[in-house]
Each structure stands twice: as C-alpha cells, then as structure tokens.
C-alpha positions as CSV (number, residue, x, y, z in Angstrom):
1,X,0.0,0.0,0.0
2,X,3.0,2.3,-0.4
3,X,1.9,3.7,-3.8
4,X,-0.9,6.2,-3.3
5,X,-4.5,6.2,-4.3
6,X,-5.3,9.7,-5.7
7,X,-8.6,11.4,-5.4
8,X,-9.1,14.4,-7.7
9,X,-11.6,16.8,-6.1
10,X,-11.9,17.6,-2.4
11,X,-15.6,18.4,-2.4
12,X,-18.3,16.7,-0.4
13,X,-18.0,13.3,-2.1
14,X,-14.2,13.5,-2.8
15,X,-13.3,13.9,0.8
16,X,-15.5,10.9,1.7
17,X,-13.8,8.7,-0.9
18,X,-10.5,9.8,0.5
19,X,-11.6,9.0,4.0
20,X,-12.7,5.6,2.9
21,X,-9.3,4.6,1.6
22,X,-7.4,6.2,4.5
23,X,-9.6,4.0,6.8
24,X,-8.7,1.0,4.7
25,X,-5.0,1.6,5.4
26,X,-4.0,3.2,2.1
27,X,-1.8,6.2,1.3
28,X,-4.1,8.8,-0.2
29,X,-3.3,11.9,-2.2
30,X,-6.1,14.5,-2.5
31,X,-5.9,17.1,-5.2
32,X,-8.0,20.2,-5.6
33,X,-7.1,23.7,-7.0
34,X,-8.7,25.3,-3.9
35,X,-6.6,25.5,-0.8
36,X,-9.8,26.0,1.3
37,X,-11.4,22.8,-0.1
38,X,-8.2,20.9,0.8
39,X,-8.3,22.4,4.3
40,X,-11.9,21.3,4.7
41,X,-11.2,17.9,3.4
42,X,-8.3,17.4,5.8
43,X,-10.5,18.5,8.7
44,X,-13.2,16.1,7.6
45,X,-10.8,13.1,7.3
46,X,-9.4,13.8,10.8
47,X,-12.7,14.1,12.5
48,X,-14.4,11.1,10.8
49,X,-11.7,8.4,11.0
50,X,-13.6,6.3,13.5
51,X,-16.8,6.4,11.4
52,X,-15.0,5.1,8.3
53,X,-12.9,2.7,10.2
54,X,-16.0,1.1,11.7
55,X,-17.2,-0.2,8.3
56,X,-13.9,-1.9,7.4
57,X,-14.0,-5.7,8.0
58,X,-12.4,-7.0,11.1
59,X,-9.6,-7.2,11.8
60,X,-9.6,-3.4,11.1
61,X,-6.5,-2.2,9.3
62,X,-4.2,0.4,10.8
63,X,-5.4,3.8,9.5
64,X,-3.5,5.1,6.4
65,X,-2.1,8.5,5.7
66,X,-3.0,11.3,3.4
67,X,-1.4,14.4,1.7
68,X,-3.0,17.3,-0.1
69,X,-2.0,18.8,-3.4
70,X,-3.0,21.7,-5.6
71,X,-1.3,20.3,-8.8
72,X,-2.2,17.1,-10.6
73,X,1.4,16.2,-11.7
74,X,2.7,16.0,-8.2
75,X,-0.3,14.2,-6.9
76,X,-0.3,11.4,-9.4
77,X,3.5,10.9,-9.9
78,X,3.6,7.5,-8.3
79,X,-0.1,6.6,-8.1
80,X,-1.5,3.1,-8.8
81,X,-5.2,4.3,-8.9
82,X,-6.6,7.8,-9.7
83,X,-10.3,8.5,-9.0
84,X,-11.7,11.6,-10.7
85,X,-14.4,13.4,-8.7
86,X,-14.4,16.8,-10.3
87,X,-17.6,18.7,-11.3
88,X,-19.9,17.0,-13.8
89,X,-18.7,18.9,-16.9
90,X,-17.5,16.7,-19.7
91,X,-14.9,19.1,-21.1
92,X,-13.3,19.4,-17.6
93,X,-13.2,15.6,-17.2
94,X,-11.6,15.2,-20.7
95,X,-8.9,17.7,-19.8
96,X,-8.4,16.1,-16.3
97,X,-8.0,12.6,-17.8
98,X,-5.5,13.9,-20.4
99,X,-3.4,15.5,-17.7
100,X,-3.4,12.4,-15.5
101,X,-2.5,10.3,-18.5
102,X,0.5,12.5,-19.2
103,X,1.9,12.4,-15.7
104,X,0.8,9.1,-14.0
105,X,2.8,5.8,-14.3
106,X,2.0,3.6,-17.2
107,X,0.4,1.0,-15.0
108,X,-1.9,3.4,-13.2
109,X,-5.6,2.9,-13.3
110,X,-7.8,5.9,-14.0
111,X,-11.4,5.8,-12.8
112,X,-14.2,8.4,-13.1
113,X,-16.7,8.8,-10.3
114,X,-19.2,10.3,-12.8
115,X,-22.8,9.2,-12.5
116,X,-23.9,10.6,-15.8
117,X,-21.0,10.2,-18.3
118,X,-19.5,7.0,-19.5
119,X,-15.7,6.9,-19.1
120,X,-15.5,6.2,-22.8
121,X,-16.5,9.8,-23.4
122,X,-13.4,11.1,-21.5
123,X,-10.8,9.3,-23.6
124,X,-10.4,11.9,-26.4
125,X,-6.9,12.9,-25.2
126,X,-5.9,9.6,-23.5
127,X,-3.3,7.4,-25.1
128,X,-4.7,4.3,-26.7
129,X,-2.5,2.0,-24.5
130,X,-4.0,3.5,-21.4
131,X,-7.6,2.9,-22.3
132,X,-7.6,-0.7,-21.1
133,X,-6.9,0.7,-17.6
134,X,-9.8,3.2,-17.6
135,X,-13.3,2.6,-16.1
136,X,-16.1,4.2,-14.1
137,X,-16.1,3.8,-10.3
138,X,-19.2,5.4,-9.1
139,X,-19.5,6.1,-5.3
140,X,-22.6,7.5,-3.8
141,X,-22.1,8.8,-0.3
142,X,-20.0,6.6,2.0
143,X,-20.5,5.7,4.8
144,X,-24.3,6.2,4.5
145,X,-24.4,4.2,1.3
146,X,-21.7,1.5,0.7
147,X,-22.5,0.5,-2.8
148,X,-19.9,1.3,-5.5
149,X,-20.7,0.6,-9.2
150,X,-17.9,-0.3,-11.6
151,X,-18.3,-0.1,-15.4
152,X,-16.1,-0.6,-18.4
153,X,-15.1,2.1,-20.9
154,X,-15.6,-0.6,-23.5
155,X,-11.9,-1.6,-23.5
156,X,-11.2,-2.2,-19.8
157,X,-9.2,-5.3,-18.9
158,X,-11.7,-7.7,-17.2
159,X,-9.3,-8.7,-14.4
160,X,-9.2,-5.1,-13.1
161,X,-12.8,-5.4,-11.9
162,X,-12.1,-8.3,-9.5
163,X,-8.9,-6.7,-8.2
164,X,-10.6,-3.4,-7.6
165,X,-13.6,-5.1,-6.0
166,X,-11.2,-6.8,-3.6
167,X,-9.7,-3.5,-2.6
168,X,-13.1,-1.9,-2.2
169,X,-14.4,-4.8,0.0
170,X,-11.4,-4.5,2.2
171,X,-12.5,-0.9,2.8
172,X,-16.0,-1.9,3.8
173,X,-17.7,-1.1,0.5
174,X,-20.0,-3.3,-1.6
175,X,-18.8,-3.3,-5.2
176,X,-21.2,-4.1,-8.1
177,X,-20.0,-4.4,-11.7
178,X,-22.1,-3.6,-14.8
179,X,-21.5,-6.3,-17.4
180,X,-21.4,-3.8,-20.2
181,X,-21.6,0.0,-20.8
182,X,-24.9,1.5,-19.7
183,X,-26.0,5.1,-19.3
184,X,-27.0,5.5,-15.7
185,X,-25.2,2.3,-14.6
186,X,-27.5,-0.1,-12.7
187,X,-29.1,1.7,-9.8
188,X,-29.8,4.9,-11.6
189,X,-31.7,3.0,-14.3
190,X,-33.7,1.2,-11.6
191,X,-34.5,4.6,-9.9
192,X,-35.3,6.2,-13.3
193,X,-38.0,3.7,-14.0
194,X,-39.5,4.1,-10.5
195,X,-39.5,7.9,-10.9
196,X,-41.2,7.7,-14.3
197,X,-44.0,5.5,-13.1
198,X,-44.6,7.6,-9.9
199,X,-44.8,10.8,-12.0
200,X,-47.3,9.0,-14.3
201,X,-49.4,8.0,-11.3
202,X,-49.4,11.5,-10.0
203,X,-50.1,13.1,-13.4
204,X,-53.1,10.8,-13.9
205,X,-54.3,11.7,-10.4
206,X,-54.5,8.0,-9.5
207,X,-52.9,8.6,-6.1
208,X,-51.1,11.2,-4.0
209,X,-47.4,11.5,-2.9
210,X,-48.4,10.6,0.7
211,X,-50.2,7.4,-0.4
212,X,-47.3,6.4,-2.7
213,X,-44.8,6.8,0.2
214,X,-47.1,4.9,2.5
215,X,-47.4,2.0,0.1
216,X,-43.7,1.9,-0.6
217,X,-42.8,1.9,3.1
218,X,-45.2,-1.0,3.9
219,X,-44.4,-3.0,0.8
220,X,-40.7,-2.6,0.4
221,X,-39.2,-1.4,3.7
222,X,-40.4,-4.0,6.2
223,X,-37.9,-6.6,7.6
224,X,-39.7,-9.3,5.6
225,X,-39.7,-7.3,2.3
226,X,-38.1,-9.0,-0.7
227,X,-35.7,-7.5,-3.2
228,X,-37.3,-7.1,-6.7
229,X,-35.8,-10.1,-8.6
230,X,-36.6,-12.5,-5.7
231,X,-40.0,-11.0,-5.4
232,X,-40.7,-11.8,-9.1
233,X,-39.5,-15.3,-8.5
234,X,-41.8,-15.5,-5.5
235,X,-44.8,-14.3,-7.5
236,X,-43.9,-16.5,-10.5
237,X,-42.4,-15.3,-13.8
238,X,-45.4,-16.6,-15.7
239,X,-47.7,-14.4,-13.6
240,X,-45.2,-11.5,-14.0
241,X,-45.4,-11.9,-17.8
242,X,-49.2,-12.0,-17.8
243,X,-49.5,-8.8,-15.8
244,X,-47.0,-7.0,-18.1
245,X,-49.0,-8.1,-21.1
246,X,-51.9,-6.0,-19.9
247,X,-49.7,-2.9,-19.6
248,X,-48.2,-3.5,-23.0
249,X,-51.6,-3.8,-24.6
250,X,-53.1,-0.8,-22.9
251,X,-50.2,1.5,-23.3
252,X,-49.2,0.2,-26.8
253,X,-45.6,-0.5,-25.6
254,X,-42.9,-2.6,-27.2
255,X,-42.5,-5.8,-25.3
256,X,-39.4,-7.0,-27.2
257,X,-36.9,-6.3,-24.4
258,X,-39.3,-7.1,-21.5
259,X,-42.0,-9.8,-21.8
260,X,-40.7,-11.3,-25.0
261,X,-37.2,-11.5,-23.6
262,X,-38.6,-13.1,-20.4
263,X,-40.6,-15.7,-22.3
264,X,-37.7,-16.6,-24.5
265,X,-35.0,-16.9,-21.8
266,X,-37.0,-18.2,-18.9
267,X,-40.6,-19.3,-19.4
268,X,-39.8,-21.3,-22.6
269,X,-37.2,-23.2,-20.5
270,X,-39.5,-24.0,-17.6
271,X,-37.8,-21.4,-15.4
272,X,-40.9,-20.0,-13.7
273,X,-39.5,-18.9,-10.4
274,X,-39.6,-20.6,-7.0
275,X,-42.5,-22.8,-8.1
276,X,-40.3,-24.6,-10.6
277,X,-37.3,-26.9,-9.9
278,X,-35.2,-24.8,-12.4
279,X,-35.9,-21.7,-10.4
280,X,-36.1,-18.3,-12.0
281,X,-34.2,-15.0,-12.2
282,X,-32.1,-16.0,-9.2
283,X,-31.6,-19.6,-10.3
284,X,-32.9,-22.7,-8.4
285,X,-33.8,-22.1,-4.8
286,X,-31.2,-23.4,-2.3
287,X,-31.9,-26.8,-0.9
288,X,-32.1,-25.5,2.6
289,X,-34.7,-23.0,1.7
290,X,-36.9,-25.7,0.2
291,X,-36.6,-27.7,3.4
292,X,-37.5,-24.8,5.7
293,X,-40.4,-23.4,3.8
294,X,-42.4,-24.6,0.8
295,X,-42.2,-21.2,-1.1
296,X,-38.5,-21.1,-0.9
297,X,-38.2,-18.1,1.4
298,X,-35.9,-18.8,4.4
299,X,-37.6,-19.0,7.7
300,X,-36.7,-18.1,11.3
301,X,-37.2,-20.9,13.8
302,X,-38.0,-19.2,17.1
303,X,-38.4,-20.5,20.7
304,X,-41.0,-18.9,23.0
305,X,-40.0,-19.8,26.6
306,X,-43.7,-19.4,27.6
307,X,-43.3,-17.5,30.9
308,X,-45.5,-14.7,29.6
309,X,-48.3,-16.9,28.4
310,X,-51.8,-15.8,29.4
311,X,-53.1,-19.1,30.9
312,X,-55.8,-19.4,33.5
313,X,-53.9,-21.9,35.6
314,X,-50.5,-20.4,36.4
315,X,-49.1,-23.9,37.1
316,X,-49.4,-24.5,33.3
317,X,-46.9,-21.7,32.5
318,X,-44.1,-24.1,33.0
319,X,-45.3,-26.2,30.0
320,X,-46.5,-23.2,27.9
321,X,-43.3,-23.0,25.8
322,X,-43.5,-23.2,22.0
323,X,-41.4,-23.6,18.9
324,X,-42.5,-21.2,16.2
325,X,-41.7,-20.6,12.6
326,X,-41.6,-17.0,11.3
327,X,-42.1,-16.4,7.6
328,X,-39.9,-13.5,6.6
329,X,-41.9,-12.9,3.4
330,X,-45.5,-12.8,4.9
331,X,-44.6,-11.8,8.5
332,X,-46.7,-14.8,9.7
333,X,-45.7,-16.6,12.9
334,X,-46.8,-20.3,13.1
335,X,-46.7,-22.5,16.2
336,X,-45.2,-25.8,15.2
337,X,-44.8,-27.4,18.7
338,X,-46.5,-26.5,22.0
339,X,-46.4,-27.8,25.6
340,X,-42.7,-27.4,26.1
341,X,-40.9,-26.7,29.4
342,X,-38.9,-23.5,29.0
343,X,-37.3,-24.3,25.5
344,X,-34.0,-22.5,25.1
345,X,-31.6,-23.7,22.3
346,X,-32.5,-24.7,18.8
347,X,-30.6,-25.8,15.6
348,X,-31.4,-27.7,12.4
349,X,-29.9,-30.7,10.7
350,X,-30.2,-30.2,7.0
351,X,-29.1,-33.7,6.2
352,X,-32.0,-35.2,8.2
353,X,-34.5,-32.4,7.8
354,X,-35.0,-32.2,11.6
355,X,-34.8,-29.6,14.3
356,X,-33.2,-30.2,17.7
357,X,-34.0,-28.2,20.8
358,X,-33.4,-28.1,24.5
359,X,-35.9,-27.7,27.3
360,X,-34.6,-26.2,30.6
361,X,-37.4,-27.9,32.6
362,X,-40.1,-26.6,34.8
363,X,-37.7,-24.7,37.0
364,X,-34.0,-24.3,37.6
365,X,-34.3,-26.3,40.8
366,X,-36.3,-29.3,39.4
367,X,-33.4,-30.9,37.5
368,X,-35.7,-32.0,34.7
369,X,-34.0,-30.7,31.6
370,X,-34.4,-32.6,28.3
371,X,-33.4,-32.6,24.6
372,X,-35.8,-33.3,21.7
373,X,-36.0,-33.4,17.9
374,X,-38.8,-33.2,15.3
375,X,-39.3,-32.8,11.6
376,X,-39.2,-29.3,10.3
377,X,-43.0,-29.2,10.2
378,X,-43.3,-30.0,13.9
379,X,-44.3,-33.7,13.4
380,X,-42.5,-36.9,14.6
381,X,-41.4,-35.5,17.9
382,X,-38.7,-37.6,19.5
383,X,-37.0,-37.3,23.0
384,X,-33.3,-37.9,22.6
385,X,-32.5,-37.1,26.2
386,X,-35.4,-37.6,28.6
387,X,-36.3,-35.2,31.5
388,X,-33.8,-35.4,34.3
389,X,-30.9,-36.7,32.1
390,X,-29.5,-33.2,32.2
391,X,-30.1,-30.2,34.5
392,X,-30.8,-27.0,32.6
393,X,-29.7,-27.4,29.0
394,X,-29.2,-24.1,27.2
395,X,-27.8,-23.2,23.7
396,X,-27.5,-26.1,21.3
397,X,-25.6,-26.6,18.0
398,X,-25.8,-29.3,15.4
399,X,-22.7,-31.0,13.9
400,X,-24.5,-32.3,10.8
401,X,-21.4,-34.0,9.3
402,X,-20.9,-36.2,12.4
403,X,-24.6,-36.6,13.4
404,X,-24.0,-35.0,16.8
405,X,-25.6,-32.3,18.9
406,X,-23.6,-30.2,21.4
407,X,-25.2,-28.1,24.2
408,X,-24.4,-26.4,27.5
409,X,-26.0,-27.4,30.8
410,X,-26.1,-24.2,33.0
411,X,-26.8,-25.4,36.5
412,X,-25.2,-28.7,35.5
413,X,-21.9,-26.8,35.0
414,X,-21.0,-28.8,31.8
415,X,-20.8,-29.1,28.1
416,X,-22.5,-32.1,26.6
417,X,-22.5,-34.1,23.3
418,X,-24.6,-36.9,22.0
419,X,-25.7,-38.5,18.7
420,X,-28.9,-37.4,16.9
421,X,-30.7,-40.4,18.6
422,X,-29.4,-39.6,22.0
423,X,-26.8,-42.4,22.1
424,X,-23.2,-41.9,23.1
425,X,-24.1,-39.3,25.6
426,X,-20.9,-37.8,27.0
427,X,-19.8,-34.8,29.1
428,X,-16.9,-32.9,27.4
429,X,-16.4,-30.1,29.9
430,X,-17.2,-30.2,33.6
431,X,-16.7,-26.9,35.4
432,X,-17.8,-27.9,38.9
433,X,-18.7,-30.7,41.2
434,X,-22.5,-31.3,41.4
435,X,-22.2,-32.8,44.8
436,X,-20.6,-29.6,46.2
437,X,-23.0,-27.0,47.4
438,X,-20.3,-24.4,47.0
439,X,-19.8,-25.2,43.3
440,X,-23.5,-25.4,42.6
441,X,-24.0,-21.9,44.0
442,X,-21.1,-20.5,42.1
443,X,-22.6,-18.8,39.1
444,X,-19.3,-18.2,37.5
445,X,-19.2,-22.0,36.7
446,X,-22.5,-21.9,34.8
447,X,-22.1,-22.8,31.1
448,X,-24.6,-21.2,28.7
449,X,-23.6,-20.5,25.1
450,X,-21.8,-22.8,22.8
451,X,-20.2,-22.8,19.3
452,X,-18.0,-25.1,17.2
453,X,-15.0,-24.6,15.0
454,X,-14.8,-28.0,13.3
455,X,-11.9,-27.0,11.0
456,X,-9.6,-26.3,13.9
457,X,-11.2,-28.8,16.3
458,X,-12.4,-26.3,19.0
459,X,-15.5,-26.0,21.1
460,X,-16.3,-22.6,22.6
461,X,-18.6,-21.9,25.5
462,X,-19.6,-19.0,27.9
463,X,-19.6,-19.0,31.6
464,X,-21.9,-16.0,32.3
465,X,-21.3,-15.4,36.0
466,X,-23.9,-13.7,38.3
467,X,-26.4,-11.3,36.7
468,X,-24.8,-8.2,35.3
469,X,-21.7,-8.8,37.5
470,X,-18.9,-8.2,35.0
471,X,-17.5,-11.6,35.8
472,X,-18.5,-13.4,32.6
473,X,-15.9,-15.4,30.6
474,X,-15.5,-17.2,27.3
475,X,-13.4,-20.4,27.0
476,X,-12.4,-22.9,24.4
477,X,-11.0,-26.5,24.4
478,X,-10.5,-29.3,21.9
479,X,-13.6,-31.0,20.6
480,X,-12.2,-34.3,22.0
481,X,-10.9,-34.9,25.5
482,X,-7.2,-35.4,25.5
483,X,-6.0,-38.9,26.1
484,X,-5.7,-39.8,29.8
485,X,-7.7,-36.7,30.9
486,X,-11.3,-36.2,32.1
487,X,-14.1,-33.7,31.5
488,X,-13.3,-32.1,34.9
489,X,-9.6,-32.1,34.5
490,X,-8.5,-31.0,31.1
491,X,-5.2,-29.3,30.4
492,X,-6.3,-27.9,27.0
493,X,-8.9,-25.4,28.3
494,X,-8.1,-21.8,27.3
495,X,-9.5,-18.7,28.8
496,X,-10.1,-16.3,25.8
497,X,-11.9,-13.4,27.4
498,X,-12.9,-12.4,31.0
499,X,-14.4,-9.5,32.8
500,X,-17.5,-9.5,30.5
501,X,-20.8,-8.1,31.8
502,X,-22.8,-11.4,31.2
503,X,-22.1,-13.3,28.0
504,X,-24.8,-15.6,26.8
505,X,-25.0,-17.2,23.3
506,X,-22.2,-17.8,20.9
507,X,-21.7,-18.1,17.1
508,X,-18.5,-18.8,15.2
509,X,-18.2,-17.7,11.6
510,X,-15.7,-20.1,9.9
511,X,-15.3,-17.8,6.9
512,X,-14.3,-14.7,8.8
513,X,-12.9,-16.5,11.9
514,X,-15.0,-14.1,14.0
515,X,-16.5,-15.3,17.3
516,X,-19.8,-13.5,18.0
517,X,-21.6,-13.3,21.3
518,X,-24.6,-11.7,22.9
519,X,-24.2,-10.1,26.3
520,X,-27.3,-9.4,28.5
521,X,-25.3,-7.5,31.1
522,X,-25.6,-3.9,32.2
523,X,-25.1,-0.9,30.0
524,X,-22.9,0.5,28.5
525,X,-20.9,-2.6,27.7
526,X,-23.7,-5.1,28.2
527,X,-27.0,-5.5,26.4
528,X,-24.9,-5.7,23.3
529,X,-23.7,-7.7,20.3
530,X,-20.0,-8.4,20.2
531,X,-17.2,-10.1,18.3
532,X,-13.6,-10.9,18.3
533,X,-11.3,-12.1,15.6
534,X,-9.7,-15.5,16.3
535,X,-7.6,-15.8,13.1
536,X,-4.5,-14.4,14.9
537,X,-3.1,-14.6,18.4
538,X,-5.6,-15.9,21.1
539,X,-3.8,-14.8,24.3
540,X,-6.2,-13.3,26.8
541,X,-4.8,-9.7,26.9
542,X,-4.4,-9.5,23.1
543,X,-8.1,-10.6,22.6
544,X,-9.3,-8.2,25.3
545,X,-7.8,-5.4,23.3
546,X,-9.3,-6.6,20.1
547,X,-12.9,-7.4,21.1
548,X,-15.5,-5.1,19.6
549,X,-19.0,-4.0,20.3
550,X,-21.0,-4.2,17.1
551,X,-24.3,-2.9,18.4
552,X,-25.6,-2.0,21.8
553,X,-28.6,-0.3,23.5
554,X,-30.6,-3.6,23.2
555,X,-32.7,-4.8,26.2
556,X,-30.9,-7.9,27.5
557,X,-29.5,-9.5,24.4
558,X,-29.8,-13.3,24.4
559,X,-30.3,-15.4,21.2
560,X,-28.0,-15.2,18.3
561,X,-27.6,-16.5,14.7
562,X,-25.5,-15.6,11.8
563,X,-27.3,-15.6,8.4
564,X,-26.1,-16.6,5.0
565,X,-25.6,-13.1,3.7
566,X,-23.5,-11.6,6.4
567,X,-26.3,-10.5,8.6
568,X,-26.6,-11.3,12.3
569,X,-29.9,-12.0,14.0
570,X,-30.2,-11.3,17.7
571,X,-33.0,-11.8,20.2
572,X,-33.7,-9.4,23.0
573,X,-35.8,-9.9,26.1
574,X,-38.0,-6.8,26.1
575,X,-40.8,-7.5,28.6
576,X,-42.9,-10.6,28.0
577,X,-42.9,-12.1,25.5
578,X,-39.5,-11.1,24.2
579,X,-38.9,-9.7,20.8
580,X,-36.3,-10.4,18.1
581,X,-34.3,-8.0,16.1
582,X,-32.0,-8.4,13.1
583,X,-28.7,-6.6,13.3
584,X,-27.5,-6.3,9.7
585,X,-23.8,-6.6,9.8
586,X,-22.3,-5.0,9.2
587,X,-29.1,-9.8,3.4
588,X,-31.8,-11.5,3.9
589,X,-31.6,-15.2,4.9
590,X,-31.1,-16.9,8.1
591,X,-32.4,-20.0,9.8
592,X,-32.7,-19.9,13.5
593,X,-33.1,-17.6,16.5
594,X,-33.7,-18.5,20.2
595,X,-36.0,-16.6,22.5
596,X,-35.2,-18.0,25.8
597,X,-32.6,-16.9,28.3
C-alpha cells in the first residue's frame, strides 16, 4: 500500500472517498485547486476516522495516511489508482483525464466517479495503450451508502474489476460491476424507472405522494420485504409476464426487451421462479430454503419460553413453551410445537430435515431438563435425552457431518455431546462438582452459550457469572478430551476473554474467523452484540484489546444466529414475550433464533 491512491476533487464526495481509503490503510493523495477545499477535506478526514474505520471488515487495518496537493502532476506521480471526482462537466473531465494520462505511471488505473457520463467519453486525449486501464467507479455517499458501481469504458481489462472489487471490499464497500456500458449504470436505471411511473401515477391523479410513500414503506421497507428479482421469482415469472402483457396492450408498448425476452429466456425453458425446480431469475432455490419453507423463502425458527403466556392456571406456565416458525416474506408466525418446558436452544440438521432443541425444565431447581427433535413441520417429535438426564440445557448446536448435537447445561456446569438419537451421551467439559453446594451456588461456573470450529477442532462456551456482574468469561477447548484426561480435569482449556458483563449465546463464523456473542449484562458494555477475531493470536490480553461491540442499547440481548448473507440476528428480552431484532452486519436469509434466556 506504499503507492498512493489519488482522489481528484476535495468536495463533499471526494473527501468521503479519500476517508474511505485512508480507513482502509492506504496512502491517499487529495488534489484540488482550492486550498480552502483541501483544508476542509483534511479536517473532515481527521474528524471522521472512527466512522469510516468502523465499516472496514475485522480485523480493522491500521489507518493510512494522506497528503493534499493543488497540482495534478505531483499528486499522481507514483499513483496506482486515480479517481476523478471533479464537477460533472464533460470538457473538464476530458482535460483532467488527459493531464493524468501524461503524468501518471503507465500501469496506473484511472477511474471516473461520474454518474452521468460513460468513461469512454473522457478518452479523447488519453493514449490508446492506457484505455484498457480506464473505467467508471461510481461512489454515492459513503458511509451512509456503501455500494460502488464499476463499469467498463468498452476496453477495460476484465481482471481489473475483481482486483478493484477486492480493494473496495477490504475498505467496507459493496462493489457491483455492470456487465457492459450502460447510461446510468444499474441503480440509476432502476431509480429512473421508478421515478417515471410515480410521476405518471401523480399526473393521472391515480394517487397522492403521501399514499405512494405509505405503500412503498409498507411493501418494500419492512424486515420481511423481498428484493425485486426475488419477489418476481416468488410471484412466478409466468404471472409477471401475464401482468406485463396488460400494460403493453393498454399503453401500446414494445415488449421485445421485456415480456418477449422473459418468455424466450425463462418461461420457454421452464424457469418460472420458486414454483419450478429450475428456479427463475435467481436460479434454483437453495436446498435448505426448500426444506424450511415450501415457497423457498428462508424462515426463522424461534423459541418462546412461555413464561408470559396468558393461561388461566398459572401452574401451566411451566409447560407453555412453543417452537415457532416465522415467515420472513409474509410476516406470519406459526406455532409448530407446543407444551414445552422452557425451551432455550434450537438448531437444524439439513441432512435429516429435523430440528433439535433443549428444554430447561419446569424450574432451575427441578433438574428435569431434556433434549428433543422433530421434523421441520413439527411432526414426529422424539425425545433424545429424557427429562432429568440433564439439569438446565441451554444453547444447542448441530454438527451435521458427524450426526452430533452439542449443548451447555447451565446449573449442571457442563458441556455435553450426543448422537442425533441420544446415544453416546458424553460430558466434554465439567466446570464444577455437582455434589458440592459451593460449586452449585457459584454462578461463574454456569455454562450457557456454545459454538463449534470443526476445521480447527475447537468447542467454545460461555460462563456467564452472576447477573450483570462483569465476571463473565469465554473459554475454548478441543472437541475431543485429551487422552488420559477427564471432562473435569483438562489441560487444553483456554480462557479467551474475561471481565465480560454477562455473555450468553455464541456463534462462530468459519469464513471470517469471527466469534460473535450476545451479552445481557448492564449498559454501557452489556445488552450488546460483540465479536472478536480469532484468526490471529488468542492470548487473553491480546483478545481483550481486540474485542469489539458491534451494536448496543438492546434490552438484555440473548439469542444469536449468523445468516447466510453476512447479517446477524439477535434476540432481546423486552418485557414478555421477548422480541427479536436483526442486526445487519455490518441480506436476507437466516435460519434460527432463540428466544429464551
């Protein structure tokens, strides 16, 4: 990163682009003919470092450096990338490109941030051999909007798009590449079509601006709202085509590039959307989606502990727990299984098409915890560990490859494992002696959350400590007990973090090597979603300096699940019953969430 990235233009957007790359650890040169603009840009970068650093993926890079210039030749002398962000005047851009071409190294990439001009139009005075290293790189307003659209000048080398996308992703941006030149790129064309139809609705006096905004908010901005291509797949492409036929006939439109194209490339090939095995615009629905919900939309499996149930006989509250399925598309919540005793942890086996869950039992003192499984529709309920086999089982995770379930037993002070049918039940970690009243009363021994790292052979768990005490800890050990050792005496147990308010559930993301956890402890550090990067050193003091709060101001954060698109779902206990929230990392598919604490 020693060669600089140059931003030409220190205005509102230019200074944000510069801040983005500084936060990503790059050396940045900012050029503007106005000394005042450069002063304002420098002040902006200095005062917004934390904001831009926060969007870079963990582990966050060391902040880069920047210099300001009033002349192009000095700014671009050793640049590897130059981004033009000057005013939208084509003659000015042509002259700017020409000057950069004359003074930048031969291997330097030149990108235009223009939203209205194709970079091809700026090549009049650029050497022919440079043109394969020219493109559009359109930013909007980072950090508020993280999308960056890339587009060829018609001659751009294809490999540049992936390398630049990698650089942008490392700075926390979301790059999207247009497959060919297009006036307006991708988003502006989408927005242009929406604007045209809205103006037509208003001009025909079919509706008002207030009603249009109301409809938009409640159709497209809800947590369960679907993006447009997935929504068309959901509706069915044959239905989409039929509806469009009516508009084409009434408005005398040309359907060549719309309905005719859809019929030729999709309908004629049996690609009707989610209703067909071949799928639709987004291809076939993932296998796991089909297993969880018959319309292909991923569902949330949710546990309701039942303590807030409105039952006439209060003694029935202990068996009022439910397993629910939440349809993210319709917003409908369906009870699949009822009559459970304080359900707490849930996970799914894709290979068997079954869910597994823990019941804490009627009370923490009754020692009647249990573990169960059922098909994803709630039928064929099986008890794999009957009541009393364990004390107070909590978070549960499935190892689908090995056919195992792992879970923590809170008052039992242990980490368990068994087969899907309950056989080969074994204790992997024992943090206290159940026959010792002192150990049983020591809440720092209670095990709650659990996660697996199969690739590196680790099991992680939380020991939460007393409520909001600041004595919570996170440990890890090998998945297998070392030879000659026991669950209560293992030499491979590592303390990763301590002094936490009250850590509860865990999730390990094998792709990013991030360990996530919820903390239901006291504000300002508790009631939060947290993570730490485990790809590097794992010494206690090092990890304590690297742990991060991703979101806070929840109300007693409990359940946790990482989705398939980088989003993190958390559950908060907010009165009774609790409510769930999705913290978007920092997407739209996930599988599970736990309500209980």
